[in-house]
C-alpha positions as CSV (number, residue, x, y, z in Angstrom):
1,M,0.0,0.0,0.0
2,D,1.3,3.5,-0.8
3,T,2.0,5.1,2.5
4,D,1.6,8.6,0.9
5,T,-2.1,8.0,0.4
6,M,-2.8,6.7,3.9
7,Q,-4.9,8.9,6.2
8,T,-4.4,8.9,9.9
9,P,-7.7,9.0,11.8
10,P,-8.0,12.0,14.1
11,S,-7.2,11.2,17.7
12,A,-9.9,11.3,20.3
13,S,-8.4,14.4,21.9
14,S,-8.2,16.4,18.6
15,Q,-11.8,15.4,17.8
16,T,-13.0,16.5,21.2
17,E,-11.2,19.8,20.7
18,T,-12.9,20.2,17.3
19,H,-16.3,19.5,18.7
20,L,-15.8,21.9,21.6
21,R,-14.6,24.7,19.3
22,L,-17.7,24.1,17.0
23,L,-19.9,24.1,20.1
24,I,-18.5,27.4,21.3
25,E,-18.6,29.1,17.9
26,T,-22.2,27.9,17.4
27,G,-23.2,29.2,20.9
28,L,-21.6,32.6,20.2
29,M,-23.3,32.8,16.8
30,L,-26.7,31.8,18.1
31,A,-26.4,34.4,20.9
32,S,-25.8,37.2,18.5
33,E,-28.1,36.2,15.6
34,R,-31.6,37.8,15.3
35,S,-32.8,35.8,12.3
36,L,-35.0,32.8,13.2
37,D,-34.1,31.1,9.9
38,A,-30.4,31.5,10.5
39,I,-30.6,30.3,14.1
40,V,-32.4,27.1,13.2
41,Q,-30.2,26.3,10.2
42,A,-27.0,27.0,12.2
43,A,-28.0,24.8,15.1
44,L,-29.1,22.0,12.7
45,D,-25.8,22.1,10.8
46,A,-23.8,22.1,14.0
47,G,-25.7,19.1,15.3
48,L,-25.1,17.3,12.1
49,H,-21.3,17.7,12.4
50,L,-21.2,16.9,16.1
51,C,-23.1,13.6,15.8
52,G,-21.8,12.4,12.4
53,A,-25.3,12.1,10.9
54,R,-26.0,11.7,7.2
55,F,-28.9,14.1,7.3
56,G,-30.9,16.2,9.7
57,A,-34.2,18.0,9.9
58,F,-35.8,20.5,12.2
59,F,-39.6,20.1,12.6
60,Y,-41.8,22.6,14.3
61,N,-44.3,21.4,16.8
62,G,-48.0,21.9,16.0
63,D,-50.1,24.4,17.9
64,N,-52.1,21.6,19.7
65,E,-50.8,18.4,21.1
66,G,-50.9,15.6,18.5
67,A,-51.2,18.0,15.6
68,P,-49.1,17.2,12.5
69,Y,-45.6,18.6,12.5
70,S,-44.2,21.0,10.0
71,L,-40.8,20.6,8.3
72,Y,-38.8,23.9,8.7
73,K,-35.1,23.3,7.9
74,V,-33.0,20.4,6.5
75,S,-29.3,19.7,6.6
76,G,-26.9,17.2,5.0
77,P,-26.1,15.9,1.5
78,D,-29.5,14.1,1.3
79,A,-31.5,17.2,2.3
80,S,-33.0,17.7,-1.2
81,L,-34.8,14.4,-0.9
82,F,-37.1,15.8,1.8
83,A,-38.7,18.3,-0.7
84,A,-41.0,15.6,-2.2
85,L,-41.7,13.7,1.1
86,P,-45.0,14.1,3.0
87,M,-45.0,15.8,6.4
88,P,-44.5,13.4,9.4
89,R,-47.5,12.0,11.3
90,P,-47.9,12.1,15.0
91,T,-46.5,8.5,15.5
92,E,-45.4,7.0,18.9
93,I,-41.8,7.5,18.0
94,F,-42.3,11.2,17.3
95,G,-44.4,11.5,20.5
96,V,-41.4,10.6,22.6
97,S,-39.7,13.8,21.7
98,F,-42.6,16.1,20.8
99,V,-45.0,15.1,23.6
100,S,-42.9,13.5,26.3
101,Q,-40.1,15.9,25.7
102,Q,-37.4,13.2,25.9
103,I,-34.4,12.5,23.8
104,L,-34.6,9.3,21.7
105,R,-31.4,7.7,20.5
106,S,-31.5,4.3,18.7
107,D,-28.7,2.2,17.2
108,D,-31.3,0.6,14.9
109,I,-34.7,2.4,14.9
110,T,-36.2,-0.4,12.7
111,L,-36.0,-2.7,15.7
112,D,-38.0,-0.4,18.0
113,P,-41.4,-2.0,18.7
114,R,-43.1,1.4,17.9
115,Y,-41.6,1.5,14.5
116,G,-43.6,0.6,11.4
117,Q,-47.0,0.5,13.3
118,N,-48.7,3.4,11.4
119,P,-50.4,3.0,8.0
120,P,-50.2,3.6,5.1
121,F,-46.4,3.3,5.0
122,A,-45.7,1.1,8.0
123,G,-42.3,2.7,8.3
124,L,-40.5,5.2,6.1
125,P,-42.4,6.6,3.1
126,P,-41.1,5.8,-0.4
127,L,-38.0,7.8,-1.5
128,H,-37.1,8.5,2.1
129,P,-33.3,8.0,2.8
130,P,-32.7,4.8,4.7
131,V,-32.5,5.3,8.4
132,R,-31.1,2.8,11.0
133,S,-29.3,5.0,13.5
134,Y,-31.7,7.6,14.9
135,L,-31.4,10.6,17.2
136,A,-34.2,13.0,18.1
137,V,-33.5,15.9,20.5
138,P,-36.4,18.2,21.5
139,V,-35.9,22.0,21.6
140,R,-37.6,23.3,24.7
141,S,-38.5,26.9,25.5
142,R,-38.0,28.6,28.8
143,A,-41.7,28.1,29.5
144,G,-41.2,24.3,29.2
145,H,-43.0,23.5,26.0
146,V,-41.5,21.9,22.9
147,L,-40.8,24.5,20.1
148,G,-39.6,21.8,17.8
149,C,-37.3,18.8,17.4
150,M,-33.9,18.3,15.8
151,I,-33.9,14.8,14.2
152,Y,-30.8,13.1,12.7
153,G,-30.5,9.9,10.8
154,H,-27.9,7.6,9.3
155,P,-28.2,4.4,7.2
156,G,-25.5,2.7,9.3
157,L,-25.9,1.0,12.7
158,C,-24.7,2.4,16.1
159,V,-23.5,5.7,14.7
160,F,-24.8,8.0,17.5
161,T,-23.1,7.7,20.9
162,Q,-23.9,9.1,24.3
163,A,-21.2,11.8,23.7
164,S,-22.8,12.9,20.4
165,E,-26.2,12.9,22.1
166,D,-24.9,15.3,24.8
167,L,-23.3,17.6,22.3
168,V,-26.5,17.8,20.2
169,A,-28.5,18.4,23.4
170,T,-26.2,21.3,24.2
171,V,-26.8,22.8,20.8
172,A,-30.6,22.3,21.2
173,S,-30.4,24.2,24.5
174,Q,-28.5,27.0,22.9
175,A,-31.0,27.1,20.0
176,A,-33.9,27.2,22.4
177,V,-32.4,30.2,24.2
178,A,-31.7,32.0,20.9
179,I,-35.3,31.3,19.6
180,D,-36.8,32.5,22.8
181,N,-34.7,35.7,22.6
182,V,-35.8,36.3,19.1
183,R,-39.4,35.8,19.9
184,L,-39.0,38.0,23.0
185,S,-37.4,40.7,20.9
186,E,-40.2,40.5,18.3
187,S,-42.8,40.6,21.1
188,L,-41.1,43.7,22.6
189,T,-40.9,45.3,19.2
190,H,-44.6,44.6,18.7
191,E,-45.5,46.1,22.0
192,I,-43.5,49.2,21.3
193,A,-45.2,49.6,17.9
194,H,-48.5,49.1,19.6
195,V,-47.8,51.8,22.1
196,D,-46.6,54.2,19.4
197,A,-49.7,53.4,17.3
198,A,-51.9,54.1,20.3
199,R,-50.2,57.4,21.0
200,S,-50.6,58.5,17.4
201,L,-54.1,57.2,16.9
202,Q,-55.8,60.6,17.1
203,R,-53.4,62.1,14.6
204,Q,-53.8,59.1,12.2
205,T,-57.6,59.3,12.5
206,S,-57.5,62.9,11.6
207,D,-55.2,62.3,8.7
208,R,-57.3,59.4,7.4
209,L,-60.4,61.5,7.6
210,H,-58.7,64.2,5.6
211,Q,-57.5,61.7,3.0
212,A,-61.0,60.2,2.8
213,L,-62.5,63.6,2.2
214,E,-59.9,64.3,-0.4
215,A,-60.4,61.0,-2.1
216,A,-64.1,61.5,-2.2
217,Q,-63.6,65.2,-3.1
218,L,-65.8,66.2,-0.2
219,G,-65.9,69.6,1.4
220,T,-67.1,70.2,4.9
221,W,-69.3,72.8,6.5
222,I,-70.6,73.8,9.9
223,W,-73.8,75.9,10.3
224,D,-74.7,77.7,13.4
225,R,-78.5,78.0,13.7
226,A,-78.5,81.0,16.0
227,T,-76.3,83.3,13.8
228,D,-77.1,81.6,10.5
229,L,-73.3,81.6,9.8
230,V,-71.7,78.9,7.8
231,D,-68.0,77.9,8.1
232,L,-66.6,76.3,4.9
233,D,-63.3,74.4,4.5
234,E,-61.1,74.9,1.5
235,R,-62.9,72.6,-0.9
236,A,-66.4,73.7,0.1
237,A,-65.3,77.4,-0.2
238,Q,-63.9,76.7,-3.6
239,L,-67.2,75.1,-4.7
240,F,-69.3,78.1,-3.4
241,H,-66.9,80.9,-4.5
242,A,-66.2,81.9,-1.0
243,Q,-63.2,82.4,1.4
244,P,-62.4,79.3,3.5
245,H,-63.2,79.6,7.2
246,V,-64.6,83.1,6.7
247,P,-68.1,82.9,8.1
248,V,-70.9,83.9,5.7
249,T,-74.7,83.6,6.3
250,R,-76.4,80.6,4.8
251,T,-79.2,82.8,3.5
252,A,-76.9,85.1,1.6
253,L,-74.9,82.1,0.3
254,R,-78.0,80.4,-0.9
255,K,-79.4,83.5,-2.7
256,R,-76.0,84.3,-4.3
257,I,-74.9,80.9,-5.6
258,V,-77.9,78.5,-5.8
259,L,-79.9,78.6,-9.0
260,T,-83.3,80.3,-8.4
261,D,-85.3,77.2,-9.4
262,D,-83.5,75.1,-6.7
263,Q,-83.5,77.6,-3.8
264,G,-86.9,76.4,-2.5
265,K,-85.7,72.8,-2.5
266,T,-82.7,73.5,-0.3
267,F,-84.8,75.6,2.2
268,D,-87.6,72.9,2.5
269,S,-85.1,70.1,3.0
270,L,-83.3,72.0,5.8
271,E,-86.6,72.8,7.5
272,R,-87.7,69.2,7.5
273,S,-84.4,68.1,9.0
274,L,-84.7,70.7,11.8
275,V,-88.2,69.6,12.7
276,S,-87.4,65.9,12.7
277,G,-83.8,66.1,13.9
278,G,-82.9,63.7,11.1
279,L,-80.4,63.8,8.3
280,Y,-80.2,66.7,5.9
281,S,-79.7,65.6,2.3
282,V,-80.4,67.5,-0.9
283,E,-79.0,67.8,-4.5
284,Y,-79.2,71.1,-6.2
285,R,-77.6,73.3,-8.9
286,I,-75.3,76.2,-8.4
287,D,-73.4,78.6,-10.7
288,G,-70.2,76.9,-11.7
289,P,-66.8,78.6,-12.0
290,D,-67.2,79.0,-15.7
291,G,-70.8,80.3,-15.4
292,S,-72.4,77.0,-16.4
293,P,-74.6,75.2,-13.9
294,A,-73.0,72.7,-11.7
295,W,-74.6,70.0,-9.5
296,V,-73.8,69.6,-5.8
297,S,-74.9,67.1,-3.2
298,A,-75.1,68.4,0.4
299,S,-75.7,66.3,3.5
300,G,-75.5,67.0,7.2
301,I,-76.5,65.9,10.7
302,A,-78.0,68.0,13.4
303,T,-75.9,69.1,16.4
304,F,-77.5,69.5,19.8
305,A,-76.8,71.6,22.9
306,P,-75.1,69.6,25.7
307,G,-77.8,67.6,27.7
308,S,-80.6,69.0,25.6
309,S,-82.7,68.1,22.6
310,S,-82.4,71.6,21.2
311,I,-80.8,71.7,17.7
312,T,-78.0,74.2,17.6
313,G,-76.9,73.7,14.0
314,M,-75.6,71.2,11.6
315,V,-72.3,69.7,10.4
316,G,-72.0,68.1,7.0
317,T,-70.3,67.6,3.7
318,V,-70.8,68.9,0.2
319,Q,-69.6,67.3,-3.1
320,D,-69.5,68.3,-6.8
321,I,-71.7,65.7,-8.5
322,T,-71.8,67.3,-12.0
323,T,-70.0,64.3,-13.6
324,R,-72.4,61.8,-12.1
325,K,-75.4,63.9,-13.2
326,T,-74.0,64.1,-16.7
327,Q,-73.5,60.3,-16.8
328,E,-77.1,59.8,-15.5
329,S,-78.3,62.1,-18.3
330,A,-76.3,60.2,-20.8
331,L,-77.8,56.9,-19.6
332,R,-81.3,58.3,-19.9
333,Q,-80.5,59.5,-23.4
334,S,-79.2,56.0,-24.2
335,E,-82.4,54.5,-23.0
336,K,-84.3,57.0,-25.2
337,L,-82.1,56.0,-28.2
338,A,-82.9,52.3,-27.6
339,A,-86.6,53.0,-27.5
340,T,-86.3,55.3,-30.6
341,G,-84.4,52.6,-32.5
342,R,-86.9,49.9,-31.7
343,L,-89.7,52.2,-32.7
344,A,-87.9,53.1,-36.0
345,A,-87.3,49.5,-36.8
346,T,-90.9,48.6,-36.1
347,I,-92.3,51.4,-38.3
348,A,-89.9,50.5,-41.1
349,H,-90.8,46.8,-40.9
350,E,-94.6,47.6,-40.9
351,I,-94.6,49.9,-43.9
352,N,-92.7,47.5,-46.1
353,N,-95.8,45.5,-47.0
354,P,-98.1,48.3,-48.0
355,L,-95.1,50.0,-49.7
356,E,-94.6,46.9,-51.8
357,A,-98.2,46.8,-52.7
358,V,-98.3,50.4,-53.9
359,T,-95.1,49.8,-55.9
360,N,-96.7,46.8,-57.6
361,L,-99.8,48.8,-58.5
362,I,-97.7,51.5,-60.0
363,Y,-95.8,48.9,-62.0
364,L,-99.0,47.5,-63.4
365,S,-100.3,50.9,-64.3
366,R,-97.0,51.8,-66.0
367,T,-97.1,48.7,-68.1
368,D,-100.7,49.3,-69.2
369,P,-100.6,50.3,-72.9
370,D,-103.8,52.3,-72.5
371,V,-102.2,54.8,-70.1
372,P,-101.4,58.1,-71.8
373,P,-97.7,59.2,-72.0
374,P,-98.2,62.1,-69.6
375,V,-99.6,59.8,-67.0
376,Q,-96.8,57.3,-67.7
377,L,-94.3,60.1,-66.9
378,L,-96.0,60.9,-63.6
379,L,-96.1,57.2,-62.7
380,E,-92.4,56.9,-63.4
381,T,-91.8,59.9,-61.0
382,A,-94.0,58.3,-58.4
383,D,-92.2,55.0,-58.8
384,A,-88.8,56.7,-58.3
385,E,-90.1,58.5,-55.2
386,L,-91.4,55.2,-53.8
387,A,-88.1,53.6,-54.4
388,R,-86.5,56.3,-52.3
389,V,-89.1,55.7,-49.5
390,A,-88.3,52.0,-49.7
391,Q,-84.6,52.7,-49.5
392,I,-85.1,55.0,-46.4
393,A,-87.3,52.3,-44.7
394,Q,-84.7,49.6,-45.4
395,Q,-82.0,51.9,-44.2
396,T,-83.9,52.6,-41.0
397,L,-84.4,48.9,-40.4
398,G,-80.8,48.1,-41.0
399,F,-79.8,51.2,-38.9
400,Y,-81.4,49.5,-35.9
401,R,-79.9,46.1,-36.3
402,D,-77.2,45.4,-38.8
403,T,-76.0,41.8,-38.6
404,T,-74.5,41.5,-42.1
405,R,-71.1,40.0,-42.6
406,S,-68.1,42.2,-43.1
407,S,-67.1,42.4,-46.7
408,E,-64.7,44.3,-49.0
409,I,-66.1,47.7,-49.9
410,D,-65.1,49.8,-52.9
411,V,-65.0,53.2,-51.3
412,N,-64.7,55.0,-54.6
413,D,-67.9,53.5,-55.9
414,L,-69.6,54.1,-52.6
415,L,-68.7,57.8,-52.5
416,H,-69.9,58.3,-56.1
417,S,-73.2,56.6,-55.3
418,V,-73.7,58.8,-52.1
419,V,-73.0,62.0,-54.1
420,D,-75.3,60.9,-56.9
421,L,-78.0,60.2,-54.3
422,F,-78.0,63.9,-53.2
423,A,-77.2,65.4,-56.6
424,R,-80.7,66.8,-57.2
425,K,-80.7,68.4,-53.7
426,M,-77.3,70.0,-54.4
427,V,-78.3,71.3,-57.8
428,S,-81.5,72.9,-56.3
429,R,-79.3,74.7,-53.8
430,R,-76.6,75.7,-56.3
431,I,-73.9,73.6,-54.7
432,I,-71.1,72.0,-56.7
433,C,-69.6,68.8,-55.3
434,T,-66.1,67.7,-56.4
435,L,-64.7,64.2,-55.9
436,D,-60.9,63.9,-55.6
437,L,-60.3,60.2,-54.9
438,E,-57.2,58.1,-55.3
439,P,-57.9,54.9,-57.3
440,G,-58.4,51.6,-55.5
441,L,-59.7,52.9,-52.1
442,R,-60.9,49.6,-50.5
443,I,-61.6,48.6,-46.9
444,H,-63.4,45.7,-45.1
445,G,-66.5,46.6,-43.1
446,L,-70.3,46.8,-43.2
447,Q,-71.5,48.3,-46.4
448,G,-74.6,49.9,-44.9
449,E,-72.8,51.5,-42.0
450,I,-70.0,52.9,-44.1
451,R,-72.6,54.4,-46.5
452,Q,-74.4,55.9,-43.6
453,I,-71.2,57.6,-42.3
454,F,-70.6,59.4,-45.6
455,S,-74.2,60.1,-46.3
456,N,-74.5,61.9,-42.9
457,L,-71.4,64.0,-43.6
458,V,-72.5,65.0,-47.1
459,V,-76.0,65.9,-45.8
460,N,-74.4,68.0,-43.1
461,A,-72.2,69.7,-45.7
462,I,-75.3,70.5,-47.8
463,D,-77.2,71.8,-44.8
464,S,-74.4,74.1,-43.8
465,F,-75.4,76.3,-46.7
466,T,-79.2,75.8,-46.2
467,F,-79.1,76.9,-42.5
468,A,-76.6,79.7,-43.0
469,A,-77.7,83.2,-42.1
470,T,-78.1,83.9,-45.9
471,A,-78.4,80.9,-48.2
472,R,-75.6,81.2,-50.8
473,P,-74.1,79.0,-53.4
474,G,-70.9,77.1,-52.6
475,S,-68.9,74.0,-53.1
476,I,-68.3,70.7,-51.3
477,R,-65.2,68.7,-51.8
478,V,-64.7,65.0,-51.0
479,R,-61.1,63.9,-51.0
480,G,-59.9,60.3,-50.4
481,R,-56.3,59.1,-49.9
482,H,-54.5,55.9,-48.9
483,L,-52.6,56.0,-45.6
484,R,-49.6,53.7,-45.3
485,G,-47.7,52.8,-42.1
486,P,-48.5,51.2,-38.7
487,R,-52.2,51.6,-39.3
488,N,-53.0,50.8,-42.9
489,G,-56.2,52.5,-44.0
490,I,-57.8,55.4,-45.9
491,S,-58.5,59.0,-45.1
492,I,-61.6,60.7,-46.4
493,L,-62.1,64.5,-46.1
494,V,-65.5,66.1,-46.5
495,S,-65.1,69.9,-46.6
496,D,-67.6,72.6,-47.3
497,E,-67.7,76.4,-47.5
498,G,-70.8,76.7,-45.4
499,S,-71.5,78.8,-42.3
500,G,-69.1,76.9,-40.0
501,M,-69.9,76.1,-36.3
502,Q,-69.9,78.6,-33.5
503,P,-67.4,77.9,-30.6
504,S,-70.2,77.4,-28.1
505,I,-71.6,74.3,-29.9
506,R,-68.4,72.6,-31.2
507,H,-68.0,70.4,-28.2
508,R,-71.6,69.2,-28.5
509,I,-71.9,68.2,-32.1
510,F,-71.3,64.5,-31.4
511,S,-73.9,64.4,-28.6
512,P,-77.2,62.6,-29.2
513,F,-80.3,64.7,-29.9
514,F,-78.2,67.9,-30.3
515,T,-79.0,69.8,-33.5
516,T,-78.8,73.3,-34.9
517,K,-81.4,72.6,-37.5
518,L,-84.4,73.5,-35.3
519,S,-87.3,71.3,-36.1
520,V,-85.7,69.8,-39.2
521,G,-82.9,67.7,-37.6
522,T,-83.1,64.9,-35.1
523,G,-79.6,65.4,-33.6
524,L,-78.6,61.8,-34.2
525,G,-76.6,62.0,-37.4
526,L,-73.1,62.9,-36.1
527,W,-73.6,60.8,-33.0
528,V,-74.4,57.7,-35.0
529,T,-71.6,58.6,-37.5
530,R,-69.0,58.7,-34.8
531,G,-70.3,55.4,-33.3
532,F,-70.0,53.6,-36.7
533,V,-66.5,55.0,-37.3
534,E,-65.2,54.0,-33.9
535,K,-66.9,50.6,-34.2
536,H,-64.9,50.0,-37.4
537,G,-61.7,50.9,-35.5
538,G,-61.4,54.4,-37.1
539,S,-61.5,58.0,-35.9
540,I,-63.4,61.2,-36.9
541,R,-62.1,64.7,-36.4
542,F,-63.2,68.1,-37.6
543,R,-62.0,71.7,-38.1
544,T,-64.4,74.6,-38.5
545,R,-64.3,78.4,-38.8
546,T,-66.7,81.2,-39.0
547,G,-66.6,84.7,-40.6
548,D,-65.6,85.7,-44.0
549,S,-63.9,82.4,-45.0
550,S,-66.2,80.1,-43.1
551,G,-66.4,76.4,-43.6
552,T,-66.0,72.9,-42.0
553,I,-63.8,70.0,-42.7
554,F,-64.5,66.5,-41.4
555,R,-61.7,63.9,-41.6
556,V,-62.6,60.2,-41.3
557,F,-59.9,57.6,-40.9
558,L,-60.9,53.9,-41.5
559,P,-58.5,51.0,-41.3
560,V,-58.5,48.5,-44.1
561,H,-59.4,45.8,-41.6
562,P,-61.6,46.7,-38.6
563,P,-60.9,45.1,-35.3
564,S,-64.0,42.8,-35.3
565,S,-63.8,41.8,-39.0
566,Q,-61.9,38.5,-38.5
567,G,-64.3,36.6,-40.7
568,S,-67.3,36.9,-38.5
569,P,-70.5,39.0,-38.6
570,M,-70.2,42.4,-37.2
571,A,-73.4,43.0,-35.2
572,S,-74.6,46.5,-34.8
573,S,-77.2,47.4,-32.2
574,Y,-76.7,51.1,-31.7
575,F,-80.3,51.7,-30.8
576,S,-81.0,48.3,-29.1
577,G,-79.5,49.3,-25.7
């Protein structure tokens, strides 16, 4: 044998010295450590080296006696095998250390009569490292209950000695002290935090109330009944155009800021609250900062004199609810639109039958050879007008519910047909319409809705001359171009030299039921137009001017492929709600 490769086993004295050094170092580390994870891992690793185990594990004890144990830390080269193993059960062998608080050391645990008596495994579960030598040392707190248990195993026999048991027990005691210290420190820290929280509770409550008021955009007010003075905070003062915390009489404030029609409402609500002693709650309109009406909601609760049922005033909040009221109004309009759409569809459907009958009668009369030529001419005119009525009825029916499939649309042909449809109207009003279209303008979409978009814009352009202060001749230009780039599509401009739009109405032109055509218009054209454009994934913008060089330009962008045109029908229910 090569003597250079021979290893001399350590002497008993040097091994004892090594164990003592490790024990001291571990004790010092545990005494200074404040991390529970680090304490348990260090104690477990030290015990592994001191007893010569193949693997070790630290299990936490359950909250109640007999409860399953929880694996917390592992140590040794076979530690990764524990990841897939089930948690240990409250067997008799575990009960020795966890319940009876005794150290259990065995030269061959498989020979213990308590071993293998618990189903379903009757011993170690599958994939568990083989264990013959066994050592379990409980970790006891100062109060005397078991915090957990350090368990070591080895596949060989008679590995653990009394000396190694004593060493591991010492480490377990050091770990117990360190764990108790960490928990005591955490408890003290918690108590200190609790005391600090109690001391600052009033300040925090005030801050939270302020934050809640800010988040809800609520202003606060205090009213003194005897003097009729109201004290307003910053937000309430801003809402009522007053100085914060500068008392002003409620009567003067109500007459100055509340709209005349709503002043009686606020007075009656306050009087009822004073009589009943209940809550004060009212919504009313005030003059907004820009001069337009704004909605506010005020609520309050009565204050009483100490030891008396006499009401001395009120304290409450006020909030700007203009946005909410606007949304409610929009919802009501949406419901009206739904009803209007259903009515329009019903009427269009019902007139189709008599309309077809009249059309057939005219056809029979026109084909009668005995009808004189002048009457034939009149019948042709009547037939053309009936065709227009039928088209309007069909358009109204499709306007309510369009479930056609998306198809390729030749925009050039569509725009020519739209202009031709209104040609007679433009001629009668001395309007010249010019088409400037690039060849090959094509998109995918719903034919009826795309036609409706440009029909509405052309009609508006025509009416911009009709409803001008003085009807005058002019021109309309329709220009179409391809747009290349990230969004492949087309751009259509419809421009006129009409009267333009006044600044006061420009922000409302896409609102439903808004019209400047008096009794002639319905106010739905541009609202529906924008809806159809956005439904097809496009956008609509406008520019307008008034004065000597007045006019309006609408620009519509439509992508070649709308978002919902992936080979499936595009359902339109703009009026169906």
